[in-house]
C-alpha positions in Angstrom: 90.4 94.8 82.0 92.4 95.0 85.4 93.6 91.7 86.3 95.0 91.0 89.9 96.6 87.8 90.8 95.6 86.9 94.4 98.7 84.9 95.9 98.5 82.1 98.0 97.9 83.0 101.6 97.3 86.6 100.7 94.1 88.2 102.3 91.4 89.4 100.6 91.9 93.0 101.9 95.4 93.1 100.8 94.4 92.1 97.2 91.4 94.4 97.2 93.9 97.1 98.1 96.1 96.3 95.2 93.2 96.3 93.1 92.2 99.7 94.3 95.7 101.2 93.6 95.8 99.6 90.1 92.5 100.9 89.1 93.4 104.4 90.6 96.6 104.4 88.5 94.4 103.8 85.1 92.4 107.1 85.7 89.0 105.6 84.7 87.2 107.1 87.2 88.6 110.6 86.6 87.9 109.9 83.0 84.3 109.2 83.9 83.8 112.4 85.8 85.3 114.4 83.1 82.8 113.0 80.6 79.9 113.3 82.5 79.3 116.8 81.3 80.4 118.9 78.6 82.5 121.8 79.0 83.2 124.2 75.8 87.0 124.3 74.5 87.0 127.9 75.6 86.6 127.0 79.0 88.5 123.9 79.3 91.6 125.9 78.1 90.8 129.0 80.5 90.8 126.3 83.3 94.0 124.5 82.4 95.7 128.1 82.2 94.3 129.0 85.7 95.7 125.5 87.2 98.9 126.1 85.9 99.3 129.6 87.0 98.0 128.4 90.5 100.5 125.3 90.5 103.2 127.7 89.5 102.2 130.4 92.2 102.6 127.6 94.6 105.9 126.4 93.3 107.5 130.1 93.5 106.0 130.8 97.0 107.8 127.5 98.3 110.8 128.2 96.5 111.1 131.8 98.0 110.3 130.6 101.6 
């Protein structure tokens, strides 16, 4: 459970913004989306390799420029 202590004279907007940041950092929403459908292990590994390859390509491209 995420707990946000609202400070004195703090606007609701700021407290809500802090809550949203904290919630985003927990990764709950990402996990829910990931579990919303089943992905075979082989497909998950392939996607992970493709993402890693893409990230490496972009890093190489940035370093060579």
